[in-house]
C-alpha positions as CSV (number, residue, x, y, z in Angstrom):
1,M,77.6,85.2,102.8
2,T,77.6,82.9,105.8
3,E,80.7,82.6,107.9
4,R,82.4,79.2,108.1
5,M,82.4,77.6,111.6
6,I,85.6,77.7,113.6
7,T,87.4,74.4,113.9
8,F,90.1,73.2,116.2
9,D,92.5,73.4,113.3
10,D,91.6,77.1,113.0
11,I,92.6,77.6,116.6
12,R,95.9,75.9,116.1
13,K,96.6,78.0,113.0
14,Y,95.8,81.2,114.9
15,R,98.8,80.5,117.1
16,A,101.1,80.1,114.1
17,L,99.7,83.3,112.7
18,T,100.5,85.3,115.8
19,I,104.0,83.8,116.0
20,R,104.5,84.9,112.4
21,L,103.3,88.4,113.3
22,Y,105.7,88.6,116.3
23,A,108.6,87.5,114.0
24,L,107.8,90.3,111.5
25,Q,107.6,92.8,114.3
26,E,111.0,91.6,115.6
27,E,112.5,91.8,112.2
28,R,111.2,95.4,111.9
29,E,112.8,96.3,115.2
30,V,116.2,94.9,114.2
31,I,116.2,96.8,111.0
32,F,114.9,100.0,112.6
33,N,117.6,99.9,115.3
34,V,120.5,98.9,113.1
35,V,123.7,100.9,113.6
36,H,125.6,99.5,110.6
37,S,124.4,98.8,107.2
38,P,122.1,95.8,106.7
39,S,125.1,93.7,105.6
40,G,126.7,94.4,108.9
41,R,130.1,94.9,107.3
42,Q,130.1,98.4,105.8
43,S,129.4,101.8,107.1
44,I,126.6,103.9,105.5
45,G,127.9,105.5,102.3
46,E,130.6,102.9,101.5
47,A,130.6,101.4,98.1
48,R,130.6,97.7,97.4
49,G,132.8,96.7,94.5
50,N,132.1,98.8,91.4
51,S,128.5,99.8,92.4
52,V,127.3,102.4,94.8
53,S,125.0,101.1,97.5
54,D,122.6,103.0,99.7
55,P,122.1,100.9,102.9
56,T,119.8,103.5,104.4
57,A,117.5,103.5,101.4
58,N,117.6,99.7,101.4
59,A,116.7,99.5,105.1
60,V,113.8,102.0,104.6
61,R,112.5,100.0,101.7
62,K,112.6,96.8,103.8
63,L,110.9,98.6,106.7
64,L,108.1,99.8,104.4
65,E,107.6,96.2,103.1
66,L,107.6,94.9,106.6
67,E,105.1,97.5,107.7
68,E,102.7,96.5,104.9
69,Q,103.1,92.8,105.8
70,I,102.5,93.6,109.5
71,A,99.4,95.6,108.7
72,I,98.0,92.7,106.7
73,Q,98.8,90.2,109.5
74,L,97.3,92.5,112.2
75,D,94.0,92.7,110.3
76,E,93.9,88.9,109.9
77,V,94.8,88.3,113.6
78,A,92.2,90.8,114.8
79,E,89.4,89.2,112.6
80,K,90.3,85.7,113.7
81,S,90.7,86.7,117.3
82,V,87.1,87.9,117.5
83,R,85.8,84.7,115.9
84,I,88.0,82.4,118.0
85,H,87.1,84.1,121.3
86,A,83.4,83.9,120.4
87,F,83.8,80.2,119.6
88,L,85.7,79.5,122.8
89,D,83.1,81.4,124.8
90,S,80.4,79.2,123.3
91,L,82.0,75.9,124.3
92,P,80.1,73.9,126.9
93,D,83.3,72.9,128.6
94,Q,84.9,76.2,129.8
95,E,87.9,74.4,131.3
96,V,88.9,73.2,127.8
97,A,88.1,76.7,126.4
98,E,90.4,78.2,129.0
99,M,93.2,75.8,128.1
100,C,92.8,76.7,124.5
101,R,92.9,80.4,125.3
102,L,96.1,80.0,127.3
103,H,97.9,77.8,124.8
104,Y,96.6,78.8,121.4
105,V,95.7,82.4,121.9
106,A,98.0,83.6,124.7
107,G,100.8,81.3,123.4
108,L,101.7,79.7,126.7
109,P,103.5,76.3,126.6
110,W,101.4,73.3,127.7
111,R,103.5,73.1,130.9
112,M,102.3,76.6,131.9
113,V,98.7,75.8,130.9
114,A,98.8,72.8,133.2
115,I,100.1,74.9,136.1
116,R,97.4,77.6,135.6
117,T,94.6,75.1,135.3
118,Y,95.8,72.9,138.2
119,Y,96.7,69.8,136.1
120,S,99.6,67.6,137.3
121,D,101.4,67.6,134.0
122,E,101.4,69.1,130.5
123,S,100.4,65.9,128.7
124,S,97.2,65.3,130.7
125,C,96.2,68.9,130.0
126,R,97.0,68.7,126.3
127,K,95.3,65.3,126.0
128,R,92.2,66.7,127.6
129,V,91.9,69.4,124.9
130,Y,92.7,66.9,122.1
131,R,90.1,64.4,123.4
132,Y,87.5,67.1,123.6
133,F,88.1,68.0,119.9
134,N,88.7,64.3,119.0
135,V,92.2,65.0,117.7
136,H,94.9,62.4,117.7
137,D,98.4,63.5,118.6
């Protein structure tokens, strides 16, 4: 099976994928460090209405689900990261490649990419990348 070529859209989606991974990891940390029950209103062991609830078991169940989602995301990020870095390394214009690395891979805002690549403002930096890939913003 031959691998599909990386496109600019794949690079943009990679950033969204990493943001989603960080959000899952943050959610895991919040649940892991929770002092009160997940509802935030009851102590562990308190009953709600007529049913008995086990907030600790619910939190553990949610943690296990998150761990599974994170593992899947990590695998996908790792696989795509290798392919995207290889693609960016192969670009003839390494300045554009570096801008893509900084914004789409490292997650820096265009303002910081412009500063690091010695551009006067974020729009000229972003437009340089978009023109290179013939993308209209």
